[in-house]
ZAMIMI-619887 format. One record per atom (N, C-alpha, C): residue in three letters; atom name; residue number from 1; x, y, z. Coordinates in steps of 0.1 Angstrom, whole numbers, plus 5000, padded with zeros to 4 digits. Each point is the difference from the previous one (the first is absolute). Layout:
BEGIN
R rest atom  nr   c1   c2   c3
R  ALA   CA NUM    X    Y    Z
...
END
This chain:
BEGIN
R rest atom  nr   c1   c2   c3
R  MET    N   1 9586 1097 4682
R  MET   CA   1 4991 4994 4991
R  MET    C   1 4986 5001 5004
R  LYS    N   2 4997 4997 5013
R  LYS   CA   2 4987 5002 5006
R  LYS    C   2 4995 5014 4999
R  ILE    N   3 5009 5010 5002
R  ILE   CA   3 4997 5014 5000
R  ILE    C   3 4995 5004 4986
R  LYS    N   4 5008 4995 4990
R  LYS   CA   4 4996 5003 4986
R  LYS    C   4 4986 4994 4997
R  LEU    N   5 4998 4988 5004
R  LEU   CA   5 4987 4994 4998
R  LEU    C   5 4989 5008 5007
R  LEU    N   6 5002 5004 5012
R  LEU   CA   6 4990 5008 5007
R  LEU    C   6 4997 5013 4993
R  ILE    N   7 5011 5007 4996
R  ILE   CA   7 4998 5012 4993
R  ILE    C   7 4992 4998 4987
R  GLY    N   8 5004 4990 4993
R  GLY   CA   8 4993 4996 4987
R  GLY    C   8 4985 4998 5003
R  VAL    N   9 4996 4992 5010
R  VAL   CA   9 4986 4997 5003
R  VAL    C   9 4993 5013 5004
R  PHE    N  10 5007 5009 5008
R  PHE   CA  10 4994 5012 5004
R  PHE    C  10 4997 5009 4988
R  CYS    N  11 5010 5001 4991
R  CYS   CA  11 4998 5008 4988
R  CYS    C  11 4988 4995 4992
R  LEU    N  12 4999 4987 4998
R  LEU   CA  12 4990 4994 4993
R  LEU    C  12 4986 5003 5006
R  PHE    N  13 4998 4999 5013
R  PHE   CA  13 4988 5003 5006
R  PHE    C  13 4997 5015 5000
R  SER    N  14 5010 5008 5001
R  SER   CA  14 4998 5014 4998
R  SER    C  14 4995 5004 4986
R  PHE    N  15 5005 4993 4990
R  PHE   CA  15 4996 5003 4986
R  PHE    C  15 4985 4995 4999
R  ILE    N  16 4997 4988 5005
R  ILE   CA  16 4987 4995 4998
R  ILE    C  16 4990 5009 5007
R  SER    N  17 5003 5005 5012
R  SER   CA  17 4990 5008 5007
R  SER    C  17 4999 5014 4994
R  LEU    N  18 5010 5004 4992
R  LEU   CA  18 4999 5013 4993
R  LEU    C  18 4990 4999 4988
R  ASN    N  19 4997 4988 4996
R  ASN   CA  19 4991 4998 4989
R  ASN    C  19 4986 4996 5004
R  ALA    N  20 4997 5001 5013
R  ALA   CA  20 4987 4996 5005
R  ALA    C  20 4990 5012 4998
R  TYR    N  21 4988 4997 4996
R  TYR   CA  21 4989 5010 4998
R  TYR    C  21 4994 5003 5014
R  GLU    N  22 4997 5012 5003
R  GLU   CA  22 4993 5004 5012
R  GLU    C  22 4992 5013 4998
R  LEU    N  23 4991 5002 5009
R  LEU   CA  23 4991 5012 5000
R  LEU    C  23 5009 5012 5002
R  ASN    N  24 4997 5011 4992
R  ASN   CA  24 5007 5013 5002
R  ASN    C  24 4990 5011 5000
R  GLY    N  25 4992 5001 5010
R  GLY   CA  25 4990 5010 5001
R  GLY    C  25 4986 4994 5003
R  ASP    N  26 4990 5008 4998
R  ASP   CA  26 4986 4996 5003
R  ASP    C  26 4993 4995 4988
R  LEU    N  27 4992 4990 5002
R  LEU   CA  27 4990 4995 4990
R  LEU    C  27 4990 5010 4998
R  LYS    N  28 4997 5004 4988
R  LYS   CA  28 4989 5009 4996
R  LYS    C  28 4989 4992 4993
R  VAL    N  29 4988 5002 5004
R  VAL   CA  29 4988 4994 4994
R  VAL    C  29 4991 5011 4995
R  GLN    N  30 4995 4999 4988
R  GLN   CA  30 4991 5009 4994
R  GLN    C  30 4988 4993 4994
R  TRP    N  31 4988 5006 5002
R  TRP   CA  31 4988 4995 4993
R  TRP    C  31 4994 5011 4992
R  THR    N  32 4992 4996 4990
R  THR   CA  32 4993 5010 4992
R  THR    C  32 4986 4994 4997
R  GLY    N  33 4990 5007 5005
R  GLY   CA  33 4986 4996 4997
R  GLY    C  33 4995 5009 4990
R  TYR    N  34 4988 4996 4994
R  TYR   CA  34 4995 5008 4988
R  TYR    C  34 4986 5004 5002
R  LYS    N  35 4996 5012 4995
R  LYS   CA  35 4987 5005 5002
R  LYS    C  35 4996 5007 4987
R  THR    N  36 4987 5002 4998
R  THR   CA  36 4993 5006 4988
R  THR    C  36 5002 4992 4988
R  GLU    N  37 4991 5002 4990
R  GLU   CA  37 5001 4993 4988
R  GLU    C  37 5013 5002 4992
R  ASP    N  38 5007 5011 5003
R  ASP   CA  38 5013 5002 4994
R  ASP    C  38 5011 4993 5007
R  LYS    N  39 4997 4992 5010
R  LYS   CA  39 5010 4992 5008
R  LYS    C  39 5011 5009 5005
R  VAL    N  40 4997 5010 5007
R  VAL   CA  40 5009 5009 5006
R  VAL    C  40 5007 4993 5012
R  GLY    N  41 5013 5000 5001
R  GLY   CA  41 5007 4993 5011
R  GLY    C  41 5001 5009 5012
R  VAL    N  42 4999 4994 5012
R  VAL   CA  42 5003 5006 5013
R  VAL    C  42 5010 4991 5007
R  SER    N  43 5012 5005 5003
R  SER   CA  43 5010 4992 5005
R  SER    C  43 5003 5003 5015
R  GLY    N  44 5006 4990 5007
R  GLY   CA  44 5003 5002 5014
R  GLY    C  44 5010 4989 5004
R  SER    N  45 5002 5000 5013
R  SER   CA  45 5009 4990 5006
R  SER    C  45 4995 4996 5014
R  PHE    N  46 5009 4994 5007
R  PHE   CA  46 4997 4996 5014
R  PHE    C  46 5011 5005 5009
R  LYS    N  47 4997 5005 5012
R  LYS   CA  47 5011 5005 5009
R  LYS    C  47 5006 4989 5008
R  ASP    N  48 4993 4989 5002
R  ASP   CA  48 5005 4989 5009
R  ASP    C  48 5002 4987 4992
R  ILE    N  49 5012 4998 4995
R  ILE   CA  49 5004 4989 4992
R  ILE    C  49 5011 4992 5007
R  LYS    N  50 4998 4988 5004
R  LYS   CA  50 5011 4992 5006
R  LYS    C  50 5006 4990 4990
R  LEU    N  51 5013 5000 4999
R  LEU   CA  51 5007 4991 4991
R  LEU    C  51 5010 4992 5007
R  ASP    N  52 5000 4987 4998
R  ASP   CA  52 5010 4991 5005
R  ASP    C  52 5006 4994 4987
R  ILE    N  53 5013 5002 4998
R  ILE   CA  53 5007 4995 4988
R  ILE    C  53 5014 4996 5004
R  LYS    N  54 5004 4989 4995
R  LYS   CA  54 5013 4994 5003
R  LYS    C  54 5011 5003 4990
R  LYS    N  55 5012 5003 5005
R  LYS   CA  55 5011 5002 4991
R  LYS    C  55 5003 4987 4993
R  SER    N  56 5004 5001 4987
R  SER   CA  56 5003 4988 4993
R  SER    C  56 5010 5002 4989
R  ASP    N  57 5008 4990 4997
R  ASP   CA  57 5009 5001 4988
R  ASP    C  57 4993 4999 4987
R  ASP    N  58 4988 4995 5000
R  ASP   CA  58 4992 4998 4988
R  ASP    C  58 4989 5010 5000
R  PHE    N  59 4999 5008 4989
R  PHE   CA  59 4990 5011 4999
R  PHE    C  59 4986 4995 5001
R  VAL    N  60 4997 4989 4993
R  VAL   CA  60 4986 4995 5000
R  VAL    C  60 4996 4995 5014
R  GLU    N  61 5010 4993 5006
R  GLU   CA  61 4997 4996 5014
R  GLU    C  61 4998 5011 5010
R  PHE    N  62 5008 5011 4998
R  PHE   CA  62 4998 5012 5007
R  PHE    C  62 4986 5005 4999
R  LEU    N  63 4995 5001 4988
R  LEU   CA  63 4986 5005 4998
R  LEU    C  63 4990 4991 5006
R  LYS    N  64 5002 4987 4998
R  LYS   CA  64 4990 4990 5005
R  LYS    C  64 5000 4999 5015
R  SER    N  65 5010 5005 5006
R  SER   CA  65 5001 4999 5015
R  SER    C  65 4991 5011 5006
R  ALA    N  66 4995 5010 4992
R  ALA   CA  66 4993 5011 5006
R  ALA    C  66 4986 4997 5004
R  ASN    N  67 4997 5004 5012
R  ASN   CA  67 4986 4999 5006
R  ASN    C  67 4996 5014 5004
R  VAL    N  68 4989 5004 4994
R  VAL   CA  68 4995 5013 5002
R  VAL    C  68 4986 5000 5007
R  GLU    N  69 4998 5009 5010
R  GLU   CA  69 4987 5002 5006
R  GLU    C  69 4997 5015 5000
R  ILE    N  70 4988 5003 4995
R  ILE   CA  70 4996 5014 4999
R  ILE    C  70 4988 5002 5009
R  ASN    N  71 5000 5011 5008
R  ASN   CA  71 4988 5003 5008
R  ASN    C  71 4992 5010 4991
R  THR    N  72 4988 4995 4995
R  THR   CA  72 4992 5008 4991
R  THR    C  72 4994 5012 5007
R  LEU    N  73 5000 5000 5013
R  LEU   CA  73 4994 5012 5008
R  LEU    C  73 5009 5012 4999
R  THR    N  74 5012 4998 4994
R  THR   CA  74 5010 5011 4998
R  THR    C  74 5000 5004 4986
R  LEU    N  75 4990 4998 4992
R  LEU   CA  75 4999 5004 4987
R  LEU    C  75 5002 5015 4998
R  ASP    N  76 5007 5004 4990
R  ASP   CA  76 5002 5015 4998
R  ASP    C  76 4998 5003 4986
R  SER    N  77 4989 5007 4997
R  SER   CA  77 4997 5004 4986
R  SER    C  77 5004 5015 4997
R  GLY    N  78 5005 5006 5011
R  GLY   CA  78 5003 5014 4998
R  GLY    C  78 4989 5009 5004
R  LEU    N  79 4988 4995 5004
R  LEU   CA  79 4989 5008 5003
R  LEU    C  79 4993 4993 5012
R  GLU    N  80 5000 5006 5012
R  GLU   CA  80 4995 4994 5012
R  GLU    C  80 4985 4995 4999
R  VAL    N  81 4992 5008 4994
R  VAL   CA  81 4986 4996 4999
R  VAL    C  81 4998 4987 4991
R  ARG    N  82 5008 4999 4990
R  ARG   CA  82 5000 4988 4991
R  ARG    C  82 5006 4988 5008
R  ASN    N  83 5010 5002 5008
R  ASN   CA  83 5006 4990 5008
R  ASN    C  83 4989 4994 5009
R  LYS    N  84 4993 5009 5007
R  LYS   CA  84 4990 4995 5009
R  LYS    C  84 4989 4992 4993
R  SER    N  85 4996 5005 4988
R  SER   CA  85 4989 4994 4993
R  SER    C  85 5005 4986 4995
R  MET    N  86 5012 4998 4995
R  MET   CA  86 5005 4987 4996
R  MET    C  86 5002 4991 5011
R  ILE    N  87 5005 5005 5011
R  ILE   CA  87 5002 4991 5012
R  ILE    C  87 4987 4995 5006
R  SER    N  88 4990 5009 5001
R  SER   CA  88 4987 4997 5006
R  SER    C  88 4991 4991 4991
R  THR    N  89 5003 4999 4987
R  THR   CA  89 4992 4992 4991
R  THR    C  89 5008 4988 4996
R  LEU    N  90 5010 5002 4992
R  LEU   CA  90 5008 4989 4994
R  LEU    C  90 5007 4991 5010
R  PHE    N  91 5006 5006 5011
R  PHE   CA  91 5007 4993 5009
R  PHE    C  91 4994 4999 5014
R  SER    N  92 4986 5001 5000
R  SER   CA  92 4993 5000 5013
R  SER    C  92 5000 4986 5007
R  LEU    N  93 5001 4990 4992
R  LEU   CA  93 5000 4986 5006
R  LEU    C  93 5013 4998 5007
R  LYS    N  94 5000 4994 5011
R  LYS   CA  94 5013 4997 5007
R  LYS    C  94 5009 4991 4992
R  SER    N  95 4994 4991 4992
R  SER   CA  95 5008 4991 4991
R  SER    C  95 5007 5007 4989
R  SER    N  96 4996 5012 4997
R  SER   CA  96 5006 5008 4989
R  SER    C  96 5010 5011 5005
R  GLN    N  97 5003 5000 5012
R  GLN   CA  97 5008 5010 5006
R  GLN    C  97 5015 4997 4998
R  LYS    N  98 5003 4988 4996
R  LYS   CA  98 5014 4997 4997
R  LYS    C  98 5001 4994 4986
R  ILE    N  99 5010 5004 4993
R  ILE   CA  99 5003 4994 4987
R  ILE    C  99 5014 4993 5001
R  LYS    N 100 5001 4988 4996
R  LYS   CA 100 5013 4993 5001
R  LYS    C 100 5004 4996 4985
R  ALA    N 101 5013 5000 4998
R  ALA   CA 101 5005 4997 4987
R  ALA    C 101 5013 4993 5000
R  THR    N 102 5002 4991 4991
R  THR   CA 102 5013 4993 4998
R  THR    C 102 5002 4999 4985
R  ILE    N 103 5012 4998 4996
R  ILE   CA 103 5003 4997 4986
R  ILE    C 103 5003 4985 4999
R  SER    N 104 4992 4993 4992
R  SER   CA 104 5002 4986 4999
R  SER    C 104 5008 4996 4987
R  GLU    N 105 5000 5008 4990
R  GLU   CA 105 5007 4996 4988
R  GLU    C 105 5006 5013 4994
R  VAL    N 106 5012 4998 4994
R  VAL   CA 106 5006 5011 4992
R  VAL    C 106 5006 4994 4987
R  ASP    N 107 4996 5006 4989
R  ASP   CA 107 5005 4996 4987
R  ASP    C 107 5009 5011 4995
R  GLU    N 108 5013 4998 5001
R  GLU   CA 108 5010 5010 4996
R  GLU    C 108 5000 5002 4985
R  ASP    N 109 4997 4990 4992
R  ASP   CA 109 5000 5002 4986
R  ASP    C 109 4988 5009 4995
R  SER    N 110 4988 4999 5006
R  SER   CA 110 4989 5008 4995
R  SER    C 110 4998 5012 5009
R  HIS    N 111 5008 5001 5011
R  HIS   CA 111 4998 5011 5009
R  HIS    C 111 4986 5001 5006
R  THR    N 112 4995 4988 5004
R  THR   CA 112 4987 4999 5007
R  THR    C 112 5002 4992 5013
R  LEU    N 113 4991 5002 5009
R  LEU   CA 113 4999 4993 5012
R  LEU    C 113 4986 4997 5004
R  THR    N 114 4999 4991 5009
R  THR   CA 114 4987 4997 5006
R  THR    C 114 5000 5003 5015
R  MET    N 115 4991 5009 5004
R  MET   CA 115 4999 5003 5014
R  MET    C 115 4988 4994 5006
R  LYS    N 116 5001 4994 5011
R  LYS   CA 116 4988 4995 5008
R  LYS    C 116 4995 5011 5009
R  LEU    N 117 4988 5005 4997
R  LEU   CA 117 4995 5011 5008
R  LEU    C 117 4988 4995 5008
R  THR    N 118 5000 5002 5013
R  THR   CA 118 4989 4996 5008
R  THR    C 118 4993 5012 5006
R  MET    N 119 4987 5001 4998
R  MET   CA 119 4992 5011 5005
R  MET    C 119 4986 4994 5003
R  ASN    N 120 4995 5004 5011
R  ASN   CA 120 4986 4995 5004
R  ASN    C 120 5000 4985 5001
R  GLU    N 121 5011 4994 5004
R  GLU   CA 121 5002 4986 5002
R  GLU    C 121 4999 4992 4986
R  VAL    N 122 5002 5007 4989
R  VAL   CA 122 5000 4994 4987
R  VAL    C 122 5014 5002 4994
R  THR    N 123 5006 4989 4995
R  THR   CA 123 5013 5001 4994
R  THR    C 123 4999 4998 4985
R  LYS    N 124 5006 5009 4992
R  LYS   CA 124 5000 4998 4986
R  LYS    C 124 5014 5003 4994
R  ASP    N 125 5003 4993 4989
R  ASP   CA 125 5012 5003 4993
R  ASP    C 125 4998 5013 4992
R  VAL    N 126 5010 5009 5000
R  VAL   CA 126 5000 5012 4993
R  VAL    C 126 5012 5000 4991
R  SER    N 127 4997 5001 4987
R  SER   CA 127 5011 5001 4990
R  SER    C 127 5005 5014 4999
R  MET    N 128 5013 5002 5000
R  MET   CA 128 5006 5013 5000
R  MET    C 128 5012 5001 4990
R  ARG    N 129 5001 5011 4994
R  ARG   CA 129 5012 5002 4991
R  ARG    C 129 5010 5008 5009
R  TYR    N 130 5013 4998 4998
R  TYR   CA 130 5010 5007 5008
R  TYR    C 130 5011 5005 4992
R  MET    N 131 5007 5010 5006
R  MET   CA 131 5012 5005 4994
R  MET    C 131 5010 5004 5011
R  ILE    N 132 5012 5000 4997
R  ILE   CA 132 5011 5004 5010
R  ILE    C 132 5007 5012 4995
R  LYS    N 133 5000 5011 5007
R  LYS   CA 133 5007 5012 4996
R  LYS    C 133 5005 5007 5013
R  ASP    N 134 5013 5004 4999
R  ASP   CA 134 5006 5008 5011
R  ASP    C 134 4999 4992 5013
R  ARG    N 135 5002 4987 5000
R  ARG   CA 135 5000 4992 5012
R  ARG    C 135 4986 5000 5007
R  LYS    N 136 4990 5001 4992
R  LYS   CA 136 4986 5000 5005
R  LYS    C 136 4993 4990 4991
R  PHE    N 137 4993 4990 5007
R  PHE   CA 137 4992 4990 4994
R  PHE    C 137 4986 5005 5000
R  ARG    N 138 4994 5003 4988
R  ARG   CA 138 4987 5006 4999
R  ARG    C 138 4991 4990 4993
R  ALA    N 139 4988 4997 5005
R  ALA   CA 139 4990 4991 4994
R  ALA    C 139 4986 5006 5000
R  LYS    N 140 4992 4996 4990
R  LYS   CA 140 4987 5006 4999
R  LYS    C 140 4991 4989 4995
R  GLY    N 141 4987 5000 5005
R  GLY   CA 141 4990 4990 4996
R  GLY    C 141 4986 5006 5003
R  GLU    N 142 4991 4991 4997
R  GLU   CA 142 4985 5004 5002
R  GLU    C 142 4994 4990 5009
R  ILE    N 143 4991 5005 5008
R  ILE   CA 143 4991 4991 5008
R  ILE    C 143 4986 5005 4998
R  ASP    N 144 4990 4992 5003
R  ASP   CA 144 4986 5003 5001
R  ASP    C 144 4996 4998 5014
R  ILE    N 145 4996 5010 5007
R  ILE   CA 145 4997 4998 5014
R  ILE    C 145 4988 4991 5002
R  LEU    N 146 4992 4998 4990
R  LEU   CA 146 4988 4991 5001
R  LEU    C 146 5005 4986 5001
R  ASP    N 147 5012 4997 4995
R  ASP   CA 147 5006 4986 5001
R  ASP    C 147 5003 4997 5015
R  TYR    N 148 5000 5010 5008
R  TYR   CA 148 5004 4998 5014
R  TYR    C 148 4988 5000 5009
R  ASN    N 149 4988 4997 4995
R  ASN   CA 149 4988 4998 5008
R  ASN    C 149 4997 5014 5007
R  MET    N 150 5001 5011 4992
R  MET   CA 150 4998 5013 5006
R  MET    C 150 4988 5007 4993
R  ASN    N 151 4991 4992 4995
R  ASN   CA 151 4988 5005 4992
R  ASN    C 151 4992 5010 5008
R  ASP    N 152 4997 4996 5012
R  ASP   CA 152 4991 5010 5008
R  ASP    C 152 5008 5012 5004
R  SER    N 153 5013 4999 5003
R  SER   CA 153 5008 5012 5004
R  SER    C 153 5001 5009 4987
R  PHE    N 154 5003 4994 4989
R  PHE   CA 154 5001 5007 4988
R  PHE    C 154 4987 5008 4996
R  ALA    N 155 4989 4993 5002
R  ALA   CA 155 4987 5006 4997
R  ALA    C 155 4997 5012 5009
R  LYS    N 156 5004 4999 5013
R  LYS   CA 156 4998 5011 5009
R  LYS    C 156 5009 5012 4995
R  PHE    N 157 5012 4997 4997
R  PHE   CA 157 5010 5010 4995
R  PHE    C 157 4994 5007 4987
R  ALA    N 158 4996 4992 4991
R  ALA   CA 158 4995 5006 4987
R  ALA    C 158 4988 5008 5002
R  LYS    N 159 4991 4996 5010
R  LYS   CA 159 4988 5008 5003
R  LYS    C 159 5004 5013 5006
R  GLU    N 160 5009 4999 5010
R  GLU   CA 160 5004 5012 5007
R  GLU    C 160 5007 5011 4991
R  CYS    N 161 5006 4995 4989
R  CYS   CA 161 5008 5008 4991
R  CYS    C 161 4992 5003 4987
R  PHE    N 162 4988 4995 4999
R  PHE   CA 162 4992 5001 4988
R  PHE    C 162 5001 5013 4992
R  ASP    N 163 4997 5011 5007
R  ASP   CA 163 5000 5013 4994
R  ASP    C 163 5015 5005 4996
R  LEU    N 164 5009 4998 5009
R  LEU   CA 164 5014 5004 4998
R  LEU    C 164 5006 4992 4988
R  HIS    N 165 4996 4987 4999
R  HIS   CA 165 5005 4992 4989
R  HIS    C 165 4991 5000 4987
R  LYS    N 166 4990 5009 5000
R  LYS   CA 166 4991 5001 4989
R  LYS    C 166 4994 4987 4996
R  GLY    N 167 4996 4993 5011
R  GLY   CA 167 4993 4987 4998
R  GLY    C 167 5008 4988 4996
R  LYS    N 168 5013 5001 5000
R  LYS   CA 168 5008 4989 4996
R  LYS    C 168 5013 4998 5008
R  THR    N 169 5001 4989 5007
R  THR   CA 169 5011 4996 5008
R  THR    C 169 5005 4987 4995
R  PHE    N 170 5013 4998 4997
R  PHE   CA 170 5005 4988 4995
R  PHE    C 170 5005 4991 5012
R  SER    N 171 4998 4987 4999
R  SER   CA 171 5006 4991 5010
R  SER    C 171 5014 4996 4997
R  GLU    N 172 5005 5003 4988
R  GLU   CA 172 5014 4997 4997
R  GLU    C 172 5009 5010 5006
R  VAL    N 173 5011 4996 5005
R  VAL   CA 173 5010 5008 5007
R  VAL    C 173 5014 4996 4995
R  THR    N 174 5008 5010 4997
R  THR   CA 174 5014 4998 4996
R  THR    C 174 5008 5000 5013
R  VAL    N 175 5008 4990 5002
R  VAL   CA 175 5009 4999 5011
R  VAL    C 175 5014 5000 4995
R  ALA    N 176 5009 5008 5007
R  ALA   CA 176 5014 5000 4997
R  ALA    C 176 5008 5001 5012
R  PHE    N 177 5013 4995 4999
R  PHE   CA 177 5009 5002 5011
R  PHE    C 177 5014 5002 4995
R  GLU    N 178 5008 5006 5009
R  GLU   CA 178 5014 5003 4997
R  GLU    C 178 5008 4996 5012
R  LEU    N 179 5010 4991 4997
R  LEU   CA 179 5008 4994 5010
R  LEU    C 179 5015 5004 4997
R  PRO    N 180 5006 5009 5009
R  PRO   CA 180 5014 5004 4998
R  PRO    C 180 5009 4989 5005
R  PHE    N 181 5010 4997 4993
R  PHE   CA 181 5010 4990 5005
R  PHE    C 181 5014 5004 4997
R  LYS    N 182 5009 4993 5006
R  LYS   CA 182 5014 5001 4997
R  LYS    C 182 5006 4986 5000
R  GLU    N 183 5012 4999 4994
R  GLU   CA 183 5007 4987 5000
R  GLU    C 183 5014 5002 5004
END
């Protein structure tokens, strides 16, 4: 009788653990900044992204357990001269060399989430829309880097890129991430 009970408990825990959500690959983060009056997008990513996320039986709790830290000095726009320009102006302050993010709310009905994003020692809530496809959680939202007390850094960047951007650099940035998972 005890053996049957132990086998039953083992099978139950095996089934429960099979339904737990966990990371299944690398977190990808993308940004898109905009230039010129036509609002032409320039996209890139970061090479150094640290993610701490806990396995969970509940998908929302799995997402909310994520803690992300991005090293802005590893920015990659696909063009080395642009990388250097952005790093030396936008992220020149020590306080802006790390971006931290967590998910504080997830609304499964509306497919929206709230991400707490900290940059330059300023934390703001960022509303994002999300979708799930092929076991990848994808979210996208907008930030304004001026909301992160980066006015001087942004002004330096816009001045340095004035001719290339035909006199117009936008402070709005689209941020997106992709989190592969399995259950």
